[in-house]
C-alpha positions in Angstrom: -71.9 23.4 -166.4 -70.4 22.0 -169.7 -67.1 21.4 -167.9 -68.9 19.4 -165.2 -70.7 17.3 -167.8 -67.4 16.7 -169.6 -65.7 15.8 -166.4 -68.4 13.3 -165.5 -68.2 11.7 -168.9 -64.4 11.4 -168.7 -64.7 10.0 -165.3 -67.3 7.4 -166.5 -65.0 6.5 -169.4 -62.1 6.0 -167.0 -64.2 3.9 -164.7 -65.5 1.8 -167.5 -61.9 1.3 -168.8 -60.8 0.3 -165.3 -63.8 -2.1 -165.0 -63.0 -3.6 -168.4 -59.3 -3.9 -167.4 -60.2 -5.6 -164.2 -62.6 -7.9 -166.0 -59.8 -8.8 -168.5 -57.4 -9.5 -165.6 -60.0 -11.6 -163.9 -60.7 -13.6 -167.1 -57.0 -14.0 -167.6 -56.5 -15.3 -164.1 -59.4 -17.7 -164.4 -58.1 -18.9 -167.8 -54.7 -19.5 -166.1 -56.5 -21.4 -163.2 -58.4 -23.5 -165.7 -55.2 -24.3 -167.6 -53.5 -25.3 -164.4 -56.5 -27.4 -163.3 -56.6 -29.1 -166.7 -52.9 -29.9 -166.6 -53.3 -31.3 -163.0 -56.3 -33.4 -164.2 -54.2 -34.7 -167.1 -51.3 -35.5 -164.8 -53.4 -37.2 -162.3 -55.2 -39.2 -165.0 -51.8 -40.1 -166.5 -50.4 -41.1 -163.0 -53.5 -43.2 -162.4 -53.1 -44.8 -165.8 -49.5 -45.7 -164.9 -50.5 -47.1 -161.5 -53.2 -49.2 -163.1 -50.9 -50.4 -165.8 -48.2 -51.2 -163.2 -50.7 -53.1 -161.0 -52.0 -55.0 -164.0 -48.6 -55.7 -165.5 -47.7 -59.4 -165.7 -44.0 -60.5 -165.7 -43.1 -63.5 -167.8 -39.3 -63.8 -167.2 -36.4 -62.3 -165.2 -33.1 -60.7 -165.9 -30.0 -61.6 -163.9 -28.6 -58.1 -163.1 -25.8 -59.3 -160.8 -24.1 -62.6 -159.9 -21.5 -63.6 -157.3 -20.1 -67.0 -156.6 -20.4 -68.8 -153.3 -19.0 -72.0 -151.9 -21.6 -74.7 -151.2 -21.6 -76.1 -147.7 -22.7 -79.7 -147.4 -25.6 -80.2 -145.0 -26.1 -76.5 -144.5 -29.3 -74.6 -144.4 -29.9 -71.1 -145.8 -32.4 -68.6 -144.2 -33.2 -65.0 -144.6 -31.6 -62.6 -142.1 -33.1 -59.2 -143.0 -31.9 -58.8 -146.6 -28.9 -61.0 -146.1 -28.3 -64.7 -146.1 -27.6 -66.8 -143.0 -26.1 -70.2 -143.6 -25.8 -72.6 -140.7 -24.9 -76.2 -140.1 -23.8 -78.4 -137.2 -20.2 -77.0 -137.7 -20.9 -73.3 -137.7 -22.7 -70.3 -139.3 -21.9 -67.4 -141.4 -23.8 -64.4 -142.9 -23.4 -63.2 -146.5 -24.7 -59.9 -148.0 -26.3 -59.5 -151.4 -22.8 -59.0 -153.0 -21.6 -62.3 -151.7 -19.3 -60.8 -149.0 -19.1 -62.8 -145.8 -19.9 -60.4 -143.0 -19.0 -62.8 -140.2 -18.2 -66.4 -139.5 -18.7 -68.5 -136.4 -17.6 -72.0 -135.9 -19.1 -74.4 -133.4 -20.2 -78.0 -132.9 -24.0 -78.3 -132.4 -25.9 -81.4 -133.0 -29.4 -80.0 -132.6 -29.5 -76.4 -133.7 -32.1 -74.0 -132.2 -32.5 -70.8 -134.2 -34.4 -67.6 -133.4 -34.6 -64.7 -135.8 -36.0 -61.2 -135.4 -35.6 -59.3 -138.7 -31.7 -59.1 -139.0 -30.8 -60.4 -135.6 -30.3 -64.1 -134.8 -29.7 -66.2 -131.7 -28.2 -69.7 -132.3 -28.2 -72.3 -129.6 -28.2 -76.1 -129.1 -31.1 -78.1 -127.7 -29.8 -79.2 -124.2 -26.7 -77.1 -124.8 -25.6 -74.1 -122.7 -24.2 -71.6 -125.3 -26.1 -69.0 -127.3 -24.4 -67.1 -130.2 -25.9 -63.7 -130.9 -25.3 -61.9 -134.2 -27.0 -59.6 -136.7 -26.5 -59.3 -140.5 -23.3 -57.2 -140.1 -21.4 -58.6 -137.1 -21.1 -61.1 -134.3 -22.5 -59.5 -131.2 -21.5 -62.0 -128.5 -21.9 -65.3 -126.8 -24.2 -66.0 -123.9 -23.6 -68.9 -121.5 -26.5 -70.4 -119.5 -26.4 -72.3 -116.2 -28.9 -74.9 -117.3 -29.8 -76.8 -120.6 -31.5 -74.8 -123.3 -34.9 -76.0 -124.5 -36.1 -73.0 -126.6 -35.0 -69.5 -127.7 -36.5 -66.1 -128.7 -34.5 -63.0 -129.7 -35.4 -59.3 -130.2 -34.0 -57.0 -132.9 -32.4 -55.0 -130.1 -30.3 -57.9 -129.0 -32.1 -59.3 -126.0 -32.4 -63.1 -125.8 -35.1 -65.1 -123.9 -34.1 -68.7 -123.2 -36.3 -71.6 -121.8 -34.0 -73.6 -119.5 -34.6 -77.0 -118.0 -34.1 -77.5 -114.2 -34.7 -80.6 -112.1 -38.5 -80.1 -111.5 -39.1 -76.6 -112.8 -38.5 -74.6 -116.0 -36.9 -71.2 -116.1 -37.4 -68.4 -118.7 -34.3 -66.2 -118.5 -33.8 -63.0 -120.4 -30.3 -61.8 -121.2 -28.9 -58.6 -122.8 -26.4 -58.7 -125.6 -23.5 -58.8 -123.2 -24.9 -61.9 -121.6 -26.1 -60.2 -118.4 -29.2 -61.7 -116.8 -32.0 -59.1 -117.0 -35.0 -61.1 -115.8 -35.9 -64.6 -114.8 -39.2 -66.4 -114.5 -40.0 -69.7 -112.9 -42.6 -72.1 -114.2 -43.9 -75.5 -113.2 -46.3 -77.8 -115.0 -48.6 -78.0 -112.0 -48.7 -74.2 -111.7 -48.4 -72.0 -114.8 -47.7 -74.8 -117.2 -44.9 -75.6 -119.6 -43.7 -72.8 -122.0 -44.4 -74.3 -125.4 -43.6 -71.2 -127.5 -42.3 -67.7 -126.9 -41.4 -64.5 -128.7 -39.9 -61.1 -127.9 -40.9 -57.7 -129.4 -38.3 -56.1 -131.6 -37.4 -53.5 -129.0 -37.1 -56.1 -126.3 -39.7 -54.6 -123.9 -42.3 -57.4 -124.3 -42.1 -61.2 -124.0 -45.0 -63.4 -125.0 -45.2 -67.0 -123.8 -47.7 -69.7 -124.6 -48.0 -72.2 -121.6 -49.6 -75.6 -122.0 -51.2 -77.2 -118.9 -53.9 -79.7 -118.0 -56.8 -78.7 -115.8 -59.3 -81.3 -114.7 -58.3 -83.5 -117.5 -58.8 -80.8 -120.1 -55.9 -79.5 -122.2 -55.5 -75.7 -121.9 -53.2 -73.0 -123.1 -52.5 -69.8 -121.4 -50.8 -66.9 -123.3 -49.0 -64.5 -121.0 -47.3 -61.2 -121.9 -44.5 -59.9 -119.7 -43.4 -56.2 -119.8 -39.7 -56.0 -119.0 -39.7 -52.2 -119.1 -40.9 -49.5 -116.7 -44.6 -50.5 -117.0 -43.9 -54.1 -115.9 -42.0 -53.0 -112.8 -45.3 -52.1 -111.2 -46.9 -55.5 -111.8 -46.3 -58.8 -110.0 -43.9 -61.0 -112.0 -44.1 -58.3 -114.8 -47.1 -60.3 -116.2 -49.3 -57.5 -117.7 -51.7 -59.6 -119.9 -53.0 -63.2 -119.6 -55.5 -65.0 -121.9 -56.7 -68.6 -121.4 -57.9 -70.9 -124.2 -59.7 -74.2 -123.4 -59.1 -77.4 -125.3 -56.6 -75.7 -127.6 -52.9 -76.2 -128.3 -51.0 -73.0 -129.3 -47.5 -74.0 -130.7 -46.8 -70.6 -132.3 -46.7 -67.0 -130.9 -44.9 -64.1 -132.6 -44.4 -60.4 -132.4 -44.7 -58.7 -135.8 -43.6 -55.3 -134.5 -43.4 -53.5 -131.1 -47.2 -53.3 -130.7 -48.6 -56.2 -132.7 -48.4 -59.9 -131.9 -50.3 -63.1 -132.8 -50.9 -66.6 -131.5 -51.8 -69.6 -133.7 -53.6 -72.5 -132.1 -55.2 -75.6 -133.6 -58.5 -73.8 -134.0 -57.9 -70.1 -133.6 -55.7 -67.2 -134.6 -55.6 -64.4 -132.0 -54.1 -61.0 -132.8 -52.9 -58.8 -129.9 -52.2 -55.0 -130.0 -50.6 -52.7 -127.5 -47.0 -51.5 -127.0 -47.0 -51.8 -123.2 -50.0 -53.9 -122.2 -51.2 -56.0 -125.2 -54.9 -56.9 -125.5 -56.6 -59.4 -127.8 -57.9 -57.2 -130.6 -59.4 -60.0 -132.8 -59.9 -63.7 -132.9 -60.4 -65.9 -136.0 -61.7 -69.4 -135.9 -61.1 -72.3 -138.3 -61.7 -76.1 -138.2 -59.0 -77.4 -140.5 -55.4 -78.4 -139.9 -52.9 -75.6 -140.6 -50.0 -76.8 -142.8 -47.8 -73.7 -142.4 -47.6 -70.2 -140.8 -45.9 -67.2 -142.4 -45.8 -63.5 -141.4 -44.3 -60.1 -141.9 -44.4 -56.9 -139.9 -48.0 -56.5 -141.1 -49.5 -59.7 -142.4 -50.2 -63.2 -141.0 -50.7 -66.0 -143.5 -52.1 -69.5 -142.7 -51.8 -72.3 -145.3 -54.5 -75.0 -145.5 -55.3 -77.7 -148.0 -57.8 -76.0 -150.4 -61.5 -76.2 -149.6 -62.3 -76.8 -153.2 -61.4 -79.4 -155.8 -59.8 -77.0 -158.2 -56.7 -76.1 -156.2 -54.3 -77.8 -153.8 -53.6 -75.1 -151.3 -55.4 -72.2 -149.7 -53.6 -69.2 -148.2 -55.6 -67.1 -145.7 -54.0 -63.6 -145.2 -54.8 -61.4 -142.2 -53.9 -57.7 -142.4 -53.1 -56.7 -138.8 -53.2 -53.0 -139.6 -57.0 -52.9 -140.0 -59.4 -53.3 -137.2 -60.8 -56.7 -138.2 -57.5 -58.0 -139.6 -58.9 -58.1 -143.1 -62.3 -59.6 -142.4 -63.6 -62.3 -140.1 -62.2 -65.1 -142.3 -59.1 -63.3 -143.7 -58.5 -63.0 -147.4 -58.3 -66.2 -149.5 -55.7 -67.0 -152.2 -55.4 -70.3 -153.9 -52.4 -71.9 -155.5 -51.2 -75.3 -156.8 -47.4 -75.3 -156.5 -45.6 -77.2 -153.8 -43.9 -74.7 -151.6 -40.8 -74.6 -149.4 -41.3 -71.0 -148.3 -43.6 -68.0 -148.5 -42.8 -64.4 -147.7 -44.6 -61.1 -147.8 -43.7 -57.9 -149.6 -45.3 -54.5 -149.1 -48.4 -55.3 -151.2 -47.6 -58.8 -152.5 -46.4 -62.2 -151.5 -44.0 -64.8 -153.0 -44.5 -68.6 -153.0 -41.6 -70.7 -154.2 -39.8 -74.0 -154.1 -36.5 -75.0 -155.6 -37.6 -74.9 -159.2 -40.8 -72.7 -159.4 -42.0 -69.3 -158.2 -45.3 -67.5 -157.9 -45.7 -63.8 -157.1 -49.2 -62.5 -156.4 -50.5 -59.1 -155.2 -52.9 -58.6 -152.3 -55.5 -57.8 -154.9 -55.2 -61.3 -156.3 -53.3 -60.4 -159.4 -50.8 -63.0 -160.5 -47.7 -61.0 -161.3 -45.3 -63.8 -162.1 -45.5 -67.6 -162.4 -42.5 -69.3 -163.8 -39.6 -71.7 -163.4 -36.1 -70.9 -162.1 -33.1 -71.5 -164.4 -31.2 -73.1 -161.6 -32.1 -75.0 -158.4 -32.8 -72.4 -155.8 -32.1 -72.8 -152.1 -33.4 -69.5 -150.9 -35.2 -66.4 -152.2 -34.6 -63.0 -150.6 -36.2 -59.6 -151.3 -33.6 -57.2 -152.8 -35.2 -53.9 -151.9 -36.6 -52.7 -155.2 -40.0 -53.7 -156.5 -39.9 -57.2 -158.0 -36.2 -57.6 -157.5 -34.9 -60.6 -155.5 -31.8 -62.6 -154.6 -31.8 -66.2 -155.8 -29.4 -68.3 -153.7 -28.2 -71.5 -155.3 -25.5 -74.0 -154.4 -22.7 -72.0 -156.0 -24.0 -68.4 -156.6 -26.1 -65.5 -155.4 -28.0 -64.0 -158.3 -29.8 -60.7 -158.2 -32.8 -60.8 -160.5 -35.3 -58.3 -161.8 -38.7 -59.6 -163.1 -39.5 -58.4 -166.6 
């Protein structure tokens, strides 16, 4: 009997020790978990602090981190071609990368240049001419010859070119591939579909949007039509998959932002369309003031008006096409006072500049930089990294970093 009691006591002691041991292990594990959670909270708080500081940081100057010389061309115009610089004049065009290396050079004699750009692809033609030069930021792709005089151009990033061509009593819209082969042609007449006032191609080249102007019963109307040049369009008459009519409105600008988003700007309405095969009008935004300029990226559309208050000169309305209502019924308003020659969008900011002055502002309305250039600037180009840009002057390309 004594042995049984001793055995039970020993067993109870062992069980108590095991329980205590398990409890110690559990406490140790929980302490480790708490330490890890505390470290994570500290790291998250520190990261949030850095993000807030980064967003609130204001730059007061810039460093020139690289500089290359360039030869000035009299009468030439510089434009962005992706992250490179396209310089063109009546005598020719060439493309220069950020390091100042000329990627290609094309000579020609064009009196009235027509230019169409899609990211880093460009089509260059002459109003009433019959030659189109196709290139991207790295190479010349080819030359396209048309049978009739050119009146307007659009280009896709994939290398397709749409050309509005004038005939005796009709107007043609022809689409060519990069080799110059005719892929599609559309016939328009002022008494029928109207005159093609503006056109744009999706980056991949599947969609073509055209704004036609016509008069119906003495009323000016605009029709926006979208053609699908791919498999979906082959099942539809004339490949016309979407049509929208606007009464008493002139629409001089249509543009694809990406393969499934486009917009049309009229004298009283901004329309945003979505859809990669059959675009539909996703939202419409009305205004009753004259638009001074239109700017866009693959996400944002910006309209510049004279300011609606006495404190500022200009008002920029920005519409975010990635959200359902494009940033609200009236867009997001930003005010500024500098005369501008160009505006371009970054990932979460935009840049307004002229030849002597620059303003960088975030989409949250924080003014990141407002200052003067040290030289007269012809063009400003994003340089990849945050708040790093190329400043193109008459005789140099300067890579700058805001500080």
